TORFI-643125 format. One record per residue (C-alpha): residue number from 1; residue in one letter; x, y, z. Coordinates in steps of 0.25 Angstrom, whole numbers. Each point is the difference from the previous one (the first is absolute). Layout:
! TORFI-643125
<r NUM,A,<X,Y,Z>> ...
***
This chain:
! TORFI-643125
<r 1,M,<-1,0,1>> <r 2,T,<7,14,-4>> <r 3,D,<0,11,10>> <r 4,R,<-10,6,-7>> <r 5,A,<-11,-11,0>> <r 6,T,<7,-2,15>> <r 7,T,<-5,15,3>> <r 8,F,<-13,-1,-6>> <r 9,E,<-2,-13,7>> <r 10,A,<3,7,15>> <r 11,V,<-7,12,-4>> <r 12,R,<-14,-9,-4>> <r 13,R,<1,-8,11>> <r 14,A,<1,13,10>> <r 15,N,<-11,7,-7>> <r 16,L,<-8,-15,4>> <r 17,A,<3,2,14>> <r 18,R,<-4,14,1>> <r 19,L,<-12,-3,-6>> <r 20,V,<-3,-10,8>> <r 21,R,<5,6,14>> <r 22,I,<-12,13,-4>> <r 23,L,<-9,-10,-1>> <r 24,H,<3,-7,11>> <r 25,L,<1,15,10>> <r 26,E,<-11,6,-9>> <r 27,G,<-13,-9,-4>> <r 28,P,<-4,-1,-13>> <r 29,Q,<5,11,-11>> <r 30,S,<-5,2,-13>> <r 31,R,<11,1,-13>> <r 32,A,<-2,14,0>> <r 33,Q,<5,0,15>> <r 34,L,<13,-8,-1>> <r 35,T,<3,8,-10>> <r 36,A,<-1,12,6>> <r 37,T,<5,-5,13>> <r 38,T,<12,-5,-8>> <r 39,G,<3,8,-10>> <r 40,L,<2,-11,-11>> <r 41,N,<-8,1,-11>> <r 42,R,<-13,-5,-5>> <r 43,S,<4,-13,-8>> <r 44,T,<11,-4,9>> <r 45,I,<-10,0,12>> <r 46,A,<-8,-9,-10>> <r 47,D,<11,-10,-2>> <r 48,L,<4,-1,16>> <r 49,V,<-15,-1,4>> <r 50,A,<-1,-12,-10>> <r 51,E,<12,-5,3>> <r 52,L,<-4,-2,16>> <r 53,A,<-14,-5,-4>> <r 54,S,<8,-10,-9>> <r 55,I,<7,-6,11>> <r 56,G,<-12,0,11>> <r 57,L,<4,13,7>> <r 58,A,<-11,9,-5>> <r 59,E,<-13,1,-6>> <r 60,E,<-7,11,-6>> <r 61,L,<-14,2,2>> <r 62,P,<-11,6,-7>> <r 63,P,<-1,16,2>> <r 64,A,<-9,6,10>> <r 65,P,<-12,7,-5>> <r 66,S,<4,13,-3>> <r 67,T,<-9,13,-7>> <r 68,R,<15,8,-3>> <r 69,A,<2,1,-16>> <r 70,G,<11,-11,-6>> <r 71,R,<1,-13,-1>> <r 72,P,<1,-5,18>> <r 73,S,<13,-8,2>> <r 74,P,<0,-14,5>> <r 75,V,<2,-1,15>> <r 76,V,<14,-7,3>> <r 77,V,<1,-9,15>> <r 78,T,<9,-10,5>> <r 79,H,<-5,-14,-2>> <r 80,P,<-7,-5,11>> <r 81,S,<4,-14,-2>> <r 82,I,<17,6,6>> <r 83,M,<1,-3,15>> <r 84,A,<8,0,10>> <r 85,I,<0,-10,14>> <r 86,A,<1,9,14>> <r 87,A,<3,-7,13>> <r 88,N,<1,7,14>> <r 89,P,<1,-10,12>> <r 90,E,<-4,7,14>> <r 91,V,<0,-7,12>> <r 92,D,<-14,-3,0>> <r 93,A,<-2,-3,-15>> <r 94,L,<5,1,-12>> <r 95,A,<-7,7,-11>> <r 96,L,<2,-1,-16>> <r 97,A,<-5,7,-12>> <r 98,A,<-1,-1,-15>> <r 99,V,<3,14,-4>> <r 100,R,<-2,2,-15>> <r 101,L,<10,11,-7>> <r 102,D,<-11,11,1>> <r 103,G,<2,-1,15>> <r 104,T,<-14,-7,3>> <r 105,V,<-2,-13,7>> <r 106,A,<-5,-11,-7>> <r 107,A,<0,-9,13>> <r 108,R,<2,0,13>> <r 109,R,<3,-10,13>> <r 110,R,<4,3,14>> <r 111,I,<3,-15,7>> <r 112,E,<0,4,16>> <r 113,V,<8,-10,9>> <r 114,D,<0,-3,14>> <r 115,H,<17,-3,1>> <r 116,L,<14,9,-7>> <r 117,L,<-1,-4,-14>> <r 118,T,<14,-6,-4>> <r 119,P,<6,4,-13>> <r 120,A,<-2,-14,-6>> <r 121,E,<-15,0,4>> <r 122,T,<-1,14,-4>> <r 123,V,<5,-4,-16>> <r 124,R,<-8,-13,1>> <r 125,L,<-12,9,1>> <r 126,V,<3,10,-10>> <r 127,A,<1,-12,-10>> <r 128,E,<-11,-6,4>> <r 129,T,<-9,12,-3>> <r 130,I,<6,5,-13>> <r 131,A,<-2,-16,-5>> <r 132,S,<-14,1,5>> <r 133,W,<-4,13,-7>> <r 134,R,<7,-6,-12>> <r 135,T,<-11,-9,-1>> <r 136,D,<-11,12,1>> <r 137,D,<2,14,2>> <r 138,L,<13,1,-7>> <r 139,R,<-1,-10,-10>> <r 140,D,<3,10,-12>> <r 141,A,<9,7,10>> <r 142,R,<15,2,-5>> <r 143,L,<9,2,12>> <r 144,V,<10,9,-1>> <r 145,G,<5,-2,14>> <r 146,L,<0,-2,15>> <r 147,G,<2,11,13>> <r 148,F,<1,-2,12>> <r 149,A,<-2,13,11>> <r 150,V,<7,-4,11>> <r 151,P,<-1,6,17>> <r 152,G,<15,-1,0>> <r 153,L,<13,5,-6>> <r 154,V,<1,-5,-13>> <r 155,R,<15,1,-7>> <r 156,G,<-1,8,-12>> <r 157,V,<10,-7,-9>> <r 158,D,<-7,-14,1>> <r 159,G,<-13,2,7>> <r 160,M,<6,-10,12>> <r 161,V,<-9,2,13>> <r 162,R,<11,5,11>> <r 163,N,<-8,0,11>> <r 164,A,<-18,1,2>> <r 165,P,<0,-2,14>> <r 166,H,<-14,-1,2>> <r 167,L,<-1,-11,-10>> <r 168,D,<14,-6,5>> <r 169,W,<6,0,-13>> <r 170,H,<15,1,0>> <r 171,D,<9,-1,-13>> <r 172,V,<-11,-6,-7>> <r 173,P,<4,-1,-16>> <r 174,L,<-17,3,-4>> <r 175,H,<6,4,-14>> <r 176,E,<7,-14,-3>> <r 177,L,<-12,-8,8>> <r 178,A,<-14,7,-6>> <r 179,A,<10,-2,-15>> <r 180,E,<1,-16,2>> <r 181,A,<-16,-1,5>> <r 182,T,<-6,9,-10>> <r 183,G,<10,3,-13>> <r 184,L,<-3,13,1>> <r 185,P,<7,12,-1>> <r 186,I,<2,3,15>> <r 187,V,<1,14,6>> <r 188,V,<1,1,17>> <r 189,G,<-1,15,5>> <r 190,N,<-4,5,14>> <r 191,D,<-14,3,2>> <r 192,A,<-3,13,3>> <r 193,S,<15,7,-10>> <r 194,L,<-13,-9,-10>> <r 195,G,<-9,7,5>> <r 196,A,<4,13,-1>> <r 197,V,<3,-4,-14>> <r 198,A,<-14,-3,-2>> <r 199,E,<-7,13,6>> <r 200,H,<10,10,-7>> <r 201,L,<-4,-6,-15>> <r 202,F,<-13,-4,2>> <r 203,G,<-6,6,14>> <r 204,A,<0,10,11>> <r 205,G,<12,5,-4>> <r 206,R,<-1,1,-17>> <r 207,G,<7,11,-5>> <r 208,I,<8,3,13>> <r 209,D,<15,-1,-3>> <r 210,N,<4,0,17>> <r 211,L,<-9,-8,9>> <r 212,V,<3,-9,13>> <r 213,Y,<-8,-13,2>> <r 214,L,<-3,-5,11>> <r 215,N,<-8,-16,0>> <r 216,G,<-6,-6,15>> <r 217,G,<0,-13,-5>> <r 218,A,<-2,-13,10>> <r 219,S,<17,-1,-1>> <r 220,G,<1,15,6>> <r 221,I,<3,11,-6>> <r 222,G,<9,4,-12>> <r 223,G,<2,11,-12>> <r 224,G,<4,4,-12>> <r 225,L,<7,13,-7>> <r 226,I,<-3,7,-12>> <r 227,V,<10,12,-3>> <r 228,H,<-2,7,-13>> <r 229,G,<-8,-11,-6>> <r 230,M,<8,-11,3>> <r 231,P,<0,-10,10>> <r 232,V,<11,1,10>> <r 233,A,<5,-15,3>> <r 234,G,<14,4,11>> <r 235,A,<12,-6,-3>> <r 236,S,<-3,-15,3>> <r 237,G,<-17,1,-3>> <r 238,Y,<-4,3,15>> <r 239,A,<-3,14,-1>> <r 240,G,<-14,4,6>> <r 241,E,<-2,-8,13>> <r 242,F,<-6,12,8>> <r 243,G,<-5,-13,10>> <r 244,Q,<13,-2,6>> <r 245,N,<3,13,3>> <r 246,R,<-4,6,16>> <r 247,P,<-10,12,-1>> <r 248,G,<1,12,12>> <r 249,I,<-14,-2,7>> <r 250,P,<0,11,10>> <r 251,S,<-11,-6,10>> <r 252,T,<4,-12,8>> <r 253,A,<-14,-4,0>> <r 254,D,<0,-4,-15>> <r 255,R,<14,-8,0>> <r 256,L,<-7,-12,1>> <r 257,A,<13,-9,-5>> <r 258,G,<14,4,10>> <r 259,D,<10,4,-10>> <r 260,G,<-9,-6,-12>> <r 261,V,<1,4,-13>> <r 262,L,<-11,7,-9>> <r 263,E,<-6,-13,-5>> <r 264,D,<1,-4,14>> <r 265,E,<-9,10,6>> <r 266,V,<-8,3,-14>> <r 267,S,<-6,-13,-1>> <r 268,R,<-9,-7,-8>> <r 269,A,<-2,-11,11>> <r 270,R,<-2,9,10>> <r 271,L,<-13,6,-9>> <r 272,L,<-4,-14,-2>> <r 273,A,<-1,-2,15>> <r 274,V,<-9,12,3>> <r 275,A,<-7,-4,-12>> <r 276,R,<-3,-13,7>> <r 277,L,<5,-8,-13>> <r 278,V,<9,-11,1>> <r 279,S,<4,3,-15>> <r 280,A,<-6,6,-11>> <r 281,D,<1,8,-14>> <r 282,E,<5,14,-2>> <r 283,P,<-15,3,-4>> <r 284,T,<-8,-7,12>> <r 285,L,<9,5,10>> <r 286,A,<-2,12,-7>> <r 287,A,<-14,0,2>> <r 288,A,<1,-7,15>> <r 289,L,<7,13,4>> <r 290,A,<-9,9,-6>> <r 291,A,<-13,-5,6>> <r 292,S,<6,-1,15>> <r 293,E,<-3,8,9>> <r 294,L,<6,-5,12>> <r 295,P,<11,8,7>> <r 296,D,<12,-6,-2>> <r 297,A,<-1,-2,-14>> <r 298,R,<-2,15,-4>> <r 299,E,<12,3,11>> <r 300,E,<9,-11,-7>> <r 301,I,<-3,5,-13>> <r 302,A,<4,15,6>> <r 303,R,<12,-5,6>> <r 304,Q,<5,-7,-12>> <r 305,R,<-2,13,-10>> <r 306,R,<6,9,12>> <r 307,I,<13,-9,1>> <r 308,L,<-1,0,-17>> <r 309,S,<1,13,-2>> <r 310,T,<13,3,6>> <r 311,A,<5,-11,-9>> <r 312,L,<-5,6,-13>> <r 313,A,<3,15,5>> <r 314,N,<16,-6,1>> <r 315,A,<-2,-6,-13>> <r 316,V,<-6,13,-6>> <r 317,N,<12,9,7>> <r 318,V,<11,-13,-7>> <r 319,L,<-6,0,-15>> <r 320,N,<-9,12,-1>> <r 321,P,<-11,-7,-7>> <r 322,Q,<-13,3,-8>> <r 323,M,<-6,-10,5>> <r 324,I,<-2,-11,10>> <r 325,V,<-9,-11,-4>> <r 326,L,<-3,-10,11>> <r 327,G,<-5,-13,-3>> <r 328,G,<-6,-11,7>> <r 329,F,<-4,1,14>> <r 330,L,<9,13,-1>> <r 331,A,<-14,5,-7>> <r 332,T,<-7,-5,9>> <r 333,I,<6,8,11>> <r 334,A,<0,12,-10>> <r 335,E,<-14,-1,-4>> <r 336,E,<-4,0,15>> <r 337,G,<4,14,-2>> <r 338,T,<8,5,-12>> <r 339,G,<0,15,4>> <r 340,E,<3,-2,14>> <r 341,L,<12,-8,-5>> <r 342,L,<5,9,-10>> <r 343,D,<-1,11,10>> <r 344,D,<8,-8,10>> <r 345,V,<10,-2,-11>> <r 346,R,<2,13,-4>> <r 347,S,<1,6,15>> <r 348,L,<12,-11,1>> <r 349,A,<5,4,-12>> <r 350,M,<9,13,-5>> <r 351,P,<-9,9,-4>> <r 352,A,<6,2,-13>> <r 353,A,<2,-14,-1>> <r 354,G,<-15,-5,4>> <r 355,E,<-8,11,-6>> <r 356,D,<-2,-4,-13>> <r 357,V,<-1,-16,2>> <r 358,D,<-11,-9,-3>> <r 359,I,<-3,-13,8>> <r 360,R,<-10,-10,-7>> <r 361,S,<-5,-13,1>> <r 362,A,<4,-12,-10>> <r 363,A,<-9,4,-12>> <r 364,L,<1,-16,-5>> <r 365,G,<-4,-5,13>> <r 366,E,<3,-16,5>> <r 367,D,<5,0,-17>> <r 368,R,<12,8,4>> <r 369,L,<12,-10,1>> <r 370,L,<-5,-10,-10>> <r 371,V,<-1,11,-10>> <r 372,G,<14,4,4>> <r 373,A,<6,-14,0>> <r 374,A,<-8,-2,-15>> <r 375,E,<7,14,-5>> <r 376,A,<14,-7,4>> <r 377,A,<-4,-12,-8>> <r 378,F,<-3,10,-13>> <r 379,A,<11,5,2>> <r 380,R,<10,-7,-12>> <r 381,L,<-14,-1,-9>> <r 382,L,<0,14,1>> <r 383,D,<14,4,-1>> <r 384,D,<-1,-9,-14>> <r 385,P,<-13,-6,-3>> <r 386,V,<6,-10,-11>> <r 387,G,<12,-4,7>> <r 388,A,<-8,-5,13>> <r 389,L,<-11,-7,-7>> <r 390,A,<10,-7,-9>> <r 391,A,<6,-6,13>> <r 392,L,<-12,-4,5>> 
***
């Protein structure tokens, strides 16, 4: 192949990737919109769309009825058969989802457990679920990868789970175990870091280039950072462990965990206890707390909110985000007094840093970590659609 042909091929594949990414992030687009967005001419867009359709990555739908003059342009969408599997192992359940390239969830399953999942059991349950879905909900799906959102420290270079203390996982080669069990390309990441990406691209932080995300789950509190529109992982992939910080707690009456860290004080287990629940998914816990008229439940929510405000003010002082997004039980705490939490954070932060910050609950709800894990699994396809499909 000549240098000129090589250059042409590289440009073509880059343009294909560009179109797939636009459809993935922005949703259905007309050819006219793609032409305007990319700056490519109409014939080039037509050729690229035809190629994406020929390899099953996109399809064209009839245009919506319009009163505008001229011939309406067909609408280009990602093909609904292109999916990634996402898995989130936790101390009380394994959550799984099949996520389409357009971000919608095609199938989901929650497997509740009364014991700590081992890595081997986790991989077995994931493989069995995928096999079951392939005979039913996903019989026509083209699975491009499997992403794990793990509540622990995940080494960025190879996906090694260095330490997921609440699961009692240490130096687990989850990437290799899952690849052998499923035959799919595997990506492993920290759950909160993946949640931050999901909320930045598709949720409450869409369009926000500097945000802090805190996730409250059964394993505690984790976090993720978006700075100048890019996720910040740190030197080894361990950035964002806000739950391990020790917040200042002015009132000794508010301190229940001695010299504990943030996640010891601001705790899902404590909320379950005052809600009189042994275990619950996020909507059930939130509904129980909202309906509770017990004084100890109201006071525990207020106590945790006061401590959380101190931790968030520290994050505002250090990182100066435009927005803080709260997921899981932290969103429940915030929604019980969103204005109060924001006022407290601003009062504790440096005035200049706090005056423009906003606090929002995660818009993707229970799907946020799974959408983030799927996004990681889609990364190779988005970078090189032709090459990724050829490797399957």
